[in-house]
NUTOR-71249 format. One record per atom (N, C-alpha, C): x, y, z. Coordinates in steps of 0.1 Angstrom, whole numbers, plus 2048, in hexadecimal, padded with zeros to 3 digits. Last residue first. Layout:
N
XYZ/...
***
This chain:
276
55F93ED0E/56293DD18/55A934D25/55B942CF7/564939CF9/567939D03/541952CF3/540944CF3/54C93DCF7/54C96CCFA/541963D03/53E951D02/55896FCE2/56096FCEC/556967CFC/54696CCD0/552964CCC/557961CD9/53B983CDB/534977CD5/53B96ECD9/54D99BCD5/547997CE2/53D986CE0/54E998CB9/557996CC3/553991CD0/53499FCB2/53B98FCAF/54398FCB7/52E9B6CBA/5279AECC0/52E99FCBC/5459C5CAB/5449C8CB6/53E9BACBF/5399C2C91/5439BBC94/5499BCCA5/5209CCC91/5219C0C91/52E9B9C97/52C9EAC96/5219E2C9F/5219D6C9E/5379ECC7B/53F9EBC88/53A9E7C94/51C9E9C6B/5289DFC6C/5319DEC79/512A01C70/50A9F6C78/5149E8C75/526A14C69/51EA0CC7A/51BA04C7F/521A0CC4D/52DA0DC54/528A0AC64/50AA16C48/510A04C46/519A04C4C/50BA2FC4F/502A24C55/504A19C54/51FA36C37/51EA35C45/518A2FC50/507A2FC23/515A27C24/51DA2AC32/4F2A45C26/4F3A31C27/4FEA2DC25/501A59C20/4FCA55C2C/4F8A48C31/508A53C03/513A53C0F/50EA52C1B/4F0A4EBF8/4FCA45BF8/506A48C02/4D8A63C0C/4DCA5ABFD/4EAA52C03/4B4A5EC16/4C3A5FC1A/4CEA5AC0E/49EA72C0A/4A2A63C0D/4B1A65C11/496A8CBFD/498A8CC0D/49CA7FC14/4AAA97BE1/4A3A8FBEA/4A3A92BF6/4AAABABD9/4AEAB2BDC/4A8AA6BE5/496ACCBCB/4A3ACBBC5/4AAAB9BC9/470ACBBCB/480ACABD6/489AC5BC9/45EAE6BC2/460AD8BBE/472AD8BC2/448AF3BDC/44FAF2BCE/458AE6BCB/429AF6BE7/432AEDBE7/43FAF2BDA/424B1CBF9/422B0DBF1/42BB06BEE/41FB26C17/42BB25C0E/427B16C07/404B2DC20/40FB37C22/41AB33C14/3E5B29C15/3F5B27C0E/3F9B31C16/3CBB23C25/3CFB31C1E/3E0B27C21/3ADB11C29/3BDB12C2A/3C5B1BC21/394B18C1E/396B10C2D/3A4B0EC30/398B28C06/38CB2BC11/38CB25C1E/3A4B36BF0/3A9B2DBFF/3A4B2FC0A/393B40BDF/397B34BDF/39DB2EBEC/37BB56BEB/386B52BF0/389B43BEB/35EB5DBE9/36AB62BE2/378B5FBE7/34DB48BF0/350B4FBDD/35BB54BDD/350B4CC0B/355B3DC05/357B43BF4/345B61C12/351B62C14/355B56C0B/32CB60C09/332B6FBFF/345B65C04/320B4FC18/324B4DC0C/32BB58C05/324B5CC30/32BB4EC2F/32DB4CC21/30EB6EC2C/324B74C2D/32BB67C2A/2FBB5FC2F/2FDB65C21/30CB6EC22/2FBB58C45/2FCB4BC3D/2FDB55C30/2F5B70C57/301B69C5B/30BB5FC4C/2DEB73C4C/2E9B7EC48/2F4B77C4B/2D0B60C5A/2D1B60C49/2DDB6BC46/2D3B67C71/2D4B5CC6C/2D9B5DC60/2C5B7EC70/2D1B7FC75/2D9B74C72/2A8B75C69/2B2B80C60/2C4B7EC64/2A3B69C81/2A4B60C72/2AAB69C6D/2A2B7FC90/2AAB74C97/2B0B6AC89/28EB8CC88/29BB91C89/2A3B88C88/278B7BC8D/27EB7CC7C/28AB86C7F/273B7CCA6/279B6EC9E/27BB71C8F/26BB90CA7/278B8FCB0/283B81CAB/254B95C9D/25EB9DC99/26EB9AC9D/23DB7CC91/249B7FC9C/256B85C9A/236B69C7E/233B7DC7E/23BB80C8B/244B53C6A/240B5BC74/23DB6AC76/24AB48C53/242B3DC5A/239B49C68/25AB52C46/250B56C41/248B4DC48/275B4BC54/26DB59C55/261B58C4D/274B2EC4B/271B33C56/26FB43C58/27DB34C2B/275B2DC2F/26AB35C3E/295B42C31/28AB48C2B/27BB41C2F/2A0B2CC40/2A2B3AC46/297B42C3B/2AAB1AC25/29DB15C32/298B23C3C/2B7B2CC18/2A8B28C14/29FB24C1D/2CAB2EC25/2C7B37C23/2B5B35C1D/2D6B12C27/2D0B1AC32/2C9B21C2E/2DDB0BC0D/2D1B05C10/2CBB0EC21/2F0B1CC07/2E5B1FC02/2DAB17C07/302B13C1B/2FDB21C21/2EEB25C1A/308AFEC13/304AFCC20/2FCB07C20/316B05BFB/30DAFBBF9/302AFBC07/329B12C01/323B1ABFD/313B14BFB/339AFFC0F/337B09C1A/32CB12C10/33EAEBBFD/335AE5C05/333AF2C0E/351AFDBEC/344AFABE7/337AF3BF2/367AFEBFE/35CB06BFB/353B07BF8/36DAE4C04/366AEAC0F/360AF5C0C/379AE2BE9/36BAD8BEC/365ADBBFD/38AAF1BE5/37FAF2BDD/372AE5BE1/3A1AEABFB/399AF9BF7/38BAFABF0/3A6AD1BF0/39DAD2BFB/393ADFC00/3AFAD6BD6/3A0AD1BD8/39FAD1BE7/3C6AE6BE0/3C2AEABD9/3AEAE4BD7/3D3AD3BF0/3D0AE3BF8/3C6AE9BEF/3DBAC1BDE/3D3ABDBE7/3CBAC9BEC/3EEAD0BCB/3DDACEBC7/3D6AC6BD2/405AD2BDA/3FAADFBD8/3EDADBBD4/40DABBBDD/406AC1BE9/401ACCBE5/40DAB3BBF/403AABBCA/400AB2BD3/423ABDBB7/417AC4BAF/409ABBBBA/439AB6BCA/433ACABC9/426AC7BC2/439AA0BC1/438AA1BD0/432AB0BD0/43EAA3BA2/431A9BBA5/42FAA0BB3/456AA9BA7/44DAB3B9C/440AB1BA1/465A97BB2/464AA1BB8/45BAAABB3/45BA70BB3/45EA7EBA6/45BA8BBAE/456A64BCA/465A64BC2/468A70BB5/44FA78BE6/44DA6CBDA/459A6FBD1/439A85BFE/446A7FBFC/446A72BF1/42DAA4C07/42CA94BFF/43AA92C01/41EAB7C21/42BAAEC1E/428A9FC13/40FAD1C33/40EAC4C2C/418AC0C1F/40EAE0C52/418ADAC4A/411ACFC3E/3FDAF8C5F/3FDAEBC5C/406AEDC4F/3FFB0EC7A/3FFB0BC72/3FFAFBC6A/3FAB11C9A/3F0B0DC96/3F2B0AC84/412B13CA4/40AB22CA2/3FFB19C9C/417AF8CA9/415AFFCB4/40FB0FCAF/412AE6C8B/41BAEEC93/416AF2CA0/406AC7C79/402AD6C81/410AD9C8E/40AAB5C5F/40EAB8C68/40DAC7C70/406A9CC49/3FFAA6C4C/402AAAC5B/411A8BC2C/413A8AC3B/40EA97C3E/40FA70C12/40DA7CC19/40FA7FC28/41DA55C0E/420A62C07/41AA6FC0D/41CA42C1F/425A42C1C/429A4EC15/3FDA43C2A/407A40C31/418A42C30/3EDA4FC19/3EAA54C25/3F6A53C2D/3F2A3EC03/3F2A4FC05/3F3A54C0F/3EBA23C07/3F7A27C03/3FBA39C05/3CEA2CC0E/3D6A26C14/3E1A2AC11/3C7A36BF2/3C6A3EBFA/3CEA38C08/3CCA1DBE4/3D3A27BE3/3D2A34BEB/3B9A0DBEE/3C7A07BF0/3CEA14BF3/3A3A19BE2/3A4A16BF2/3B2A16BF1/3A7A1ABC5/3A9A2ABCF/3ACA26BDB/3BC9FDBC0/3B1A06BC0/3B2A11BC7/3CE9E5BAE/3CE9F4BB9/3C19F6BB5/3CC9C5BAF/3C99CEBAA/3CB9DBBB3/3CF9ADBC1/3DB9B4BBF/3D49C3BB4/3B29A5BC6/3BB9A7BCD/3CA9AFBCF/3AF9A1BAB/3A99ABBB0/3B09ACBC1/3C499BB92/3BF993BA0/3BA99EBA3/3D09A1B79/3C499EB7C/3BB99BB87/3EC9B6B75/3E89ACB7E/3D79ACB7D/3F29CAB66/3FD9BFB66/3F49B3B6E/3D99E4B5F/3E49DDB66/3EA9D0B64/3DD9F4B41/3D79EFB48/3E39E9B55/3E99FFB25/3E2A09B2F/3DA9FDB34/3FC9F1B1A/3EE9F0B13/3E49F6B1F/414A06B21/414A03B12/4089FBB10/413A03B3D/40FA10B34/40FA0AB23/40B9F0B53/40C9F1B49/4079F7B3F/4119F3B76/4079F4B6A/40F9F4B5E/41B9EAB8C/40F9E2B87/40A9E6B7E/42E9FDB90/4369F3B8C/4289E8B88/420A15B99/424A14B8B/428A08B85/40CA1CBA8/40EA10BA5/415A0EB9B/409A3DBA9/40EA34BB5/412A28BB3/403A39B8E/40FA41B8F/414A3CB9E/3ECA31B89/3F7A25B7F/404A2FB87/3DBA3FB9C/3E0A35B9E/3E9A2DB94/3D8A59B93/3E7A59B9A/3E7A45B9A/3C4A6EB84/3C9A5EB7E/3D6A5CB86/3BAA82B94/3C9A83B8B/3CAA77B89/3A2A78B9C/3A4A7FB90/3B2A83B8B/3AAA65BAD/3A2A66BA1/3A5A6BB95/3B6A75BC3/3C1A6BBBA/3B8A62BAB/3A6A86BC5/3B1A8ABC1/3BBA7CBBB/395A75BD4/393A7CBCA/39BA81BC1/3A4A6CBE9/39DA61BDF/39AA68BD2/3A9A7FBFA/3B4A7ABF1/3AFA6FBE3/38CA8BBFD/397A92BF8/3A5A88BF1/383A71C0E/37BA75C06/387A7FBF9/394A6CC22/396A63C15/38FA69C08/3ABA8AC2B/39AA82C31/39CA7AC20/3BAAA0C34/3C0A91C33/3B5A82C30/3AAAB6C2F/3B7AB8C26/3BDAA6C25/397AB3C42/395AB1C32/3A0AADC2B/3A5AB8C55/39CAA9C52/39EAA9C49/3A9AD6C54/3B4ACCC55/3AFABBC54/392ADEC55/399AE0C4A/3A2AD7C4F/382AD9C6D/37FACFC64/388AD6C54/397AE6C7E/397AD7C82/391AD1C75/38DB03C74/39CAFCC75/39EAEBC74/371B02C7E/373B05C69/385AFDC69/361AFDC91/36BAF4C90/374AF7C82/350B17CA0/34FB09C9B/35CB06C9A/347B2ECAF/350B25CB5/351B16CB1/327B3ACA2/339B3ECA6/33CB31CAF/310B1DC95/316B2CC9B/327B31C9E/30EB0FC77/315B14C84/316B1DC87/2ECB04C70/2F5B12C6F/300B0CC79/2D8AF2C69/2E6AECC69/2EFAF7C64/2C0AF6C72/2C4AFEC63/2D1AF2C5E/2BFAF1C8A/2B6AEAC80/2B8AE9C75/2D1B01C93/2D2AF7C99/2CAAEAC8E/2C2B17C92/2CCB18C8B/2D4B09C88/2ABB12CA5/2A8B16C9A/2B7B15C8F/2BDB11CBD/2B4B03CB8/2B0B07CAA/2C7B2ACC1/2CEB21CBB/2C8B16CB8/2BDB46CC6/2B3B37CBD/2BCB31CB6/2CBB52CD3/2C1B51CDA/2B8B46CD2/2E2B56CBF/2E5B44CCA/2D4B47CD2/2DCB6DCB4/2DAB5ECAD/2D9B55CB7/2E3B7FCC5/2D2B7CCC1/2CEB70CBE/2F6B7BCC4/2F2B7ACD3/2E3B79CD1/306B84CAC/305B71CB3/2FCB73CBD/304B9BCA3/2FBB95C9E/2FAB86CA7/31CBA6CA4/314BA6CB0/307BA1CB0/32CB8BC92/32FB97C9A/325B99CA4/32AB7DC7B/31FB7DC83/321B87C8C/344B81C72/33EB84C6A/32EB84C71/357B6EC82/358B7BC85/34DB86C7A/350B55C7F/34EB59C8F/351B6BC8D/350B4AC67/343B51C6C/342B5AC78/36AB3CC65/364B49C5E/358B4FC61/378B2FC7B/36CB2FC73/36AB3CC71/39DB2EC6B/393B2DC79/380B2DC71/3ACB1FC53/3A1B2BC58/39FB28C62/3CDB18C54/3C3B10C59/3B6B1CC5D/3E9B1CC3F/3E1B22C4C/3D6B1FC4F/404B06C38/3F6B0AC35/3F2B14C44/423AFDC20/41DB05C2C/40EB0DC2D/42AAE3C13/421AEDC12/41CAFAC21/447AD0C00/43AACFC12/435ADFC0E/452AB3BF8/44AABFBF6/443AC3C00/46EA9CBF6/463A9FC03/461AB0BF9/476A84BE4/476A8DBE8/46BA94BEC/488A62BDF/47EA67BE8/480A78BEA/49BA4DBCC/49CA59BD4/48DA5BBD5/49AA26BCD/496A38BC6/498A3FBD2/4B9A18BCF/4AEA1BBD7/4A6A27BCF/4D6A16BCA/4C8A0DBC3/4BAA13BC3/4E7A20BDA/4E4A25BC8/4DCA1EBC0/4DFA1BBF2/4DDA2BBEF/4DFA2ABE1/4E7A00BF1/4D8A02BF0/4D2A11BF1/4FFA07BEB/4FAA02BE2/4ECA02BE2/50BA0FC07/509A19BFB/502A12BF2/5019FBC18/4FCA04C17/4FAA0CC0E/5169E5C0E/5099E4C0E/4FF9F2C0D/52B9EEC16/5289F2C06/51D9EFC06/52D9F2C31/52A9F9C29/5289FCC19/52A9D0C2F/51B9DDC3A/51F9E9C2E/5439CBC2B/5339C7C23/52B9CDC25/5549D7C3B/5509DBC2E/5429DAC24/54E9C9C52/54A9D5C51/5479DCC42/5589B2C44/54A9B1C4D/5449C1C4D/5749B3C45/56C9B0C39/55A9B5C3F/57B9B8C60/5789C3C56/5729C0C47/57699EC6A/56E9A7C6C/5709B4C64/58C995C57/57C98FC55/572995C59/59E9A2C61/59E9A0C54/58F99CC54/5A199DC7D/5A09ADC7A/59A9ADC68/5A398BC90/599989C8A/599995C7F/5B6992CA5/5B8988C9E/5B1984C93/5A59AECA9/5B69ABCA6/5B89A0C9D/5919A1CB9/58F9A8CAC/59E9AECA7/59B995CCE/59698ECC5/593996CBC/5A69ADCD9/5B29A1CD9/5AB99BCCB/5929B6CE5/5979BFCDA/5A29B7CD3/5869A2CF6/57F9A7CE9/5879AFCDE/59E9A7D0A/59B998D00/59299ACF7/5999C1D12/5A49BCD0A/5A19B0D03/5819BAD20/57D9C1D10/58C9C5D0B/
***
């Protein structure tokens, strides 16, 4: 170890220069790199909304689970929460939002010619598409995490803090609208089917089961129509962040200093090993 320290002292100026280069490099990266901002919204996914609405009717309806299955009706115990989380990060929701908000020129700003309103490249392999944008969004922009309490955090990381907050809140709104409209359509379809089945039988018990299922579907439709936050309740919306989440020039400078010191020590060890 003494020999290594002696080697470092004998070459202190050249080794110090290496440390300075690394440190200056870290600061330079911090100055020229684009700052990224993180906007997050805290959500509470809805559990199966129909579980409470069926109440004591579920016992009777379960006797006719085959009929419910044919109608596409979900009895208590469904996975509304899992569906909401999956929809939030699905390709359908992501691509729909990117298309509706015209985000391709923003996501691929370096490839977009704003003056002529067209892409700078005509190569199909390099031209941005919704599919490519969805991959970019999933890997670098959007993050969805669920904590132990069952709450979900949707985070958007982008260079524009206002857009980051806007996208986070917008994706939640679109997901709720999609699942809400889907629930209404399914309930209406199921009610029509059950009306047909009720007209085909004169058995009182069977009619009671059908009307029980129908009541459940009517409750589903009422809940969907009456709640904008149908599947994802917003506990804390995304606000415009004032500070970047990416490392600043000070931190990168310190990291460069540490990396430079490590490099200097490795060089000293290497030179000593070669000289023996």
